[in-house]
C-alpha positions in Angstrom: 83.0 84.4 110.7 85.8 85.7 108.7 89.3 85.6 110.6 91.3 88.4 110.1 95.2 87.5 111.3 97.9 89.4 112.4 100.5 90.9 109.9 104.0 91.3 110.9 105.5 95.3 109.6 108.3 93.9 107.9 106.1 91.4 105.8 103.7 94.3 105.0 106.7 96.3 103.0 106.0 93.7 100.3 102.7 93.4 100.1 100.8 93.8 97.0 97.5 96.4 96.0 95.4 92.6 96.4 96.8 91.4 99.3 96.5 95.3 101.4 93.4 94.7 100.5 92.8 90.3 101.5 94.1 91.0 105.3 93.1 94.6 106.3 89.3 95.7 103.9 86.5 94.3 105.2 84.0 95.1 102.6 80.5 94.4 101.7 79.8 94.0 105.2 76.3 95.9 105.5 73.8 93.4 103.3 70.3 93.3 103.9 69.2 91.4 106.1 72.0 90.0 108.0 74.7 90.2 110.9 78.2 90.4 109.3 81.0 90.0 112.3 84.9 89.4 111.2 87.5 88.1 114.4 90.7 90.1 114.4 93.4 89.5 116.1 94.2 92.7 116.8 93.5 93.0 120.3 90.9 90.2 119.5 88.9 92.7 118.1 85.4 91.8 116.2 83.5 94.0 113.8 81.2 94.2 112.3 77.5 95.0 111.4 74.0 94.5 111.7 71.8 96.0 109.0 67.6 94.3 109.3 65.1 95.4 106.7 61.9 92.9 107.1 62.3 91.4 110.8 64.7 92.1 113.8 67.6 90.2 114.0 69.2 89.1 116.6 73.3 88.5 118.1 74.0 84.9 117.7 76.8 83.2 118.8 80.0 81.9 117.6 81.9 79.2 117.3 85.3 81.3 117.8 84.0 82.2 120.0 83.5 79.8 122.4 81.3 81.0 125.0 77.9 80.3 125.9 76.7 83.8 124.1 78.2 86.7 121.8 79.0 89.0 125.5 79.6 86.4 128.0 83.4 87.5 128.5 83.2 90.8 125.2 81.4 94.0 125.6 80.3 95.9 123.0 79.3 99.2 120.9 77.5 100.5 118.4 76.2 103.4 116.1 74.0 104.0 114.1 74.5 105.3 110.7 71.7 105.0 108.9 67.7 104.9 109.6 65.9 105.0 112.3 66.0 101.7 114.5 66.2 99.9 117.9 69.0 97.3 119.7 66.3 95.4 122.8 69.4 94.0 125.4 67.9 91.9 127.9 64.7 92.8 127.1 64.9 96.6 127.5 64.8 98.7 124.2 67.3 101.2 123.4 66.1 103.6 119.7 68.9 104.1 118.1 69.1 107.5 115.5 71.1 108.2 112.8 74.6 108.6 114.9 73.4 107.6 117.9 75.4 105.4 120.3 74.8 102.5 122.4 77.4 100.5 125.1 76.6 97.1 126.0 78.6 95.3 128.8 79.0 91.9 129.8 77.1 89.4 130.5 74.2 90.6 128.4 72.7 87.5 126.7 69.7 88.7 124.6 70.8 92.0 121.5 68.8 91.8 119.0 68.7 94.3 116.0 65.7 95.9 113.9 64.8 99.2 111.5 61.7 101.1 112.0 61.1 102.1 108.6 61.6 98.7 105.2 62.6 101.9 103.0 65.2 103.3 105.0 66.7 100.9 107.3 69.0 101.3 110.3 72.5 100.1 109.7 74.3 99.5 113.2 78.5 99.7 113.3 79.6 97.2 115.6 82.6 97.0 118.0 83.1 94.4 120.3 86.4 93.4 122.5 86.9 91.0 125.1 86.0 92.4 129.0 86.7 91.8 131.8 84.2 93.7 134.3 80.6 94.3 133.7 79.5 98.0 132.9 76.0 99.3 131.8 74.4 99.2 129.7 75.0 102.6 128.2 73.0 105.3 125.5 73.9 108.2 124.3 72.7 110.1 121.5 74.3 112.7 119.5 72.7 115.7 120.4 74.3 114.5 124.4 77.8 113.5 122.9 80.5 115.8 123.2 81.9 117.1 120.1 85.1 118.5 119.4 86.0 120.7 116.7 89.1 120.5 114.8 91.6 121.7 111.7 90.9 124.3 109.2 90.4 125.8 105.4 93.8 126.6 105.0 94.5 122.7 106.0 90.9 121.4 104.1 90.2 118.9 107.4 87.9 121.2 109.3 85.7 118.2 110.8 84.5 117.1 114.4 84.8 114.6 117.0 83.0 113.0 119.0 83.8 111.6 121.5 81.4 108.7 122.7 82.9 105.0 124.6 86.3 106.6 126.3 87.4 107.0 130.0 85.1 110.6 130.4 82.9 109.1 128.4 80.9 106.2 128.4 82.6 103.3 130.3 84.0 100.0 129.5 85.8 97.6 129.9 88.8 98.7 126.3 86.7 100.0 124.0 87.0 103.4 123.2 84.8 104.6 119.8 83.1 107.6 118.2 82.8 109.3 115.0 84.1 112.2 113.2 82.6 114.4 110.0 84.9 115.8 108.0 83.0 119.8 107.0 82.3 120.4 102.6 85.1 121.1 101.2 87.2 119.2 103.5 89.6 116.3 102.6 91.9 114.9 105.2 91.9 112.8 108.4 94.6 111.7 111.3 96.8 114.4 109.8 99.3 114.8 111.3 100.1 110.9 111.5 100.0 108.9 114.1 100.6 105.5 116.0 100.0 103.8 118.9 101.8 100.9 120.0 99.6 100.2 122.5 96.0 99.9 120.8 94.7 98.5 118.0 92.2 100.2 115.5 89.8 100.0 113.2 88.3 102.6 110.4 84.7 102.5 109.1 84.6 104.9 106.9 80.2 105.7 105.9 78.4 109.1 103.8 80.7 108.7 101.0 79.1 110.0 97.9 78.4 107.6 95.1 81.3 107.1 93.4 83.6 108.7 95.9 86.2 107.6 97.6 88.9 107.7 100.3 91.9 106.8 99.6 94.1 105.1 103.8 97.0 105.4 104.1 98.1 103.2 106.5 102.1 101.2 107.4 104.4 102.2 109.4 105.5 105.9 109.6 108.3 105.8 106.7 107.5 103.4 104.5 103.6 104.1 103.8 100.8 101.9 102.0 97.2 103.4 100.5 94.2 101.6 100.2 91.1 102.7 98.7 87.7 103.1 100.6 84.1 104.1 99.4 80.6 103.7 102.1 80.6 101.0 104.0 83.6 99.5 103.8 86.0 99.2 106.9 90.2 98.7 107.4 91.1 97.0 110.5 95.1 99.0 111.3 97.3 97.0 113.3 99.5 99.2 116.3 102.0 99.7 113.8 100.3 101.0 111.9 99.1 104.8 110.9 95.6 105.2 110.0 95.1 108.4 107.5 93.0 109.1 105.0 92.5 112.1 102.3 89.1 111.7 100.3 87.9 112.1 96.7 84.9 114.2 98.8 84.0 114.9 102.3 82.4 111.6 104.1 82.1 110.7 107.9 84.0 107.6 109.8 83.3 105.8 112.9 86.8 104.7 115.3 87.4 102.3 117.1 90.0 100.7 119.3 91.3 98.2 122.1 94.4 97.2 123.7 96.2 98.5 126.7 94.6 102.0 128.2 91.6 104.1 127.1 93.9 107.1 127.2 91.5 109.2 123.7 95.4 110.9 123.6 98.3 108.0 123.7 99.4 108.4 120.6 103.0 108.9 118.6 102.5 111.4 117.0 105.3 111.5 113.2 105.4 114.8 111.3 104.2 115.5 108.3 107.7 116.2 107.3 108.7 112.6 108.4 106.3 110.7 106.5 108.1 108.7 104.1 
């Protein structure tokens, strides 16, 4: 399992393009027939993808965790972004179609992923954080999830925010998770920008058309940098960093956080005119 260490904001100011990509970008994480996970030192969040094709994949243990099994002291959120699939948690099967979300709490020993069709396999995006209590395994479909319409055509940011794991939704210890879908012709997300010193965040971009890219902006509000991401790329955002993007086309992305609280609105906004 790859490990990402924490970066100080003062050090970040001197980073060149490749250093930024090395320290924060997770690319090539969707590999047919494998589970790829990265352990980050930002609130001990694990970011991963399971892409089962011909056979089921089991979520294995990692020496990094010093645990008897993956979820011994962790919780996990799973969102499918591709073909229909299924997750089995301790013998209980949960069908996950595209944009459905499954939360699995601490103490579940066996988790397996499978696709319904090898021609159109599932792509399960995974976020896992340490857990101090046990919450029940919960499935929420995209039809059931709370949706918030946001943005305007004039600002090129018309989008639908789908909130799955949060204080008023699926219960968790510290994991917050959802996804945002931009309308055709809209390209901006999370602008005006913000930071939340109490939580880290990770973005996973998907449904980015072939040949298109998303310019993801990060860094302190007065000292920003950018990084380019393609389809199925993820980026880790430290608590001191903004996390905003603009694309060369419309796209979707999964956002996920862990840290001090579960308050979705806990953020410190930065005015557009104050960004440097």
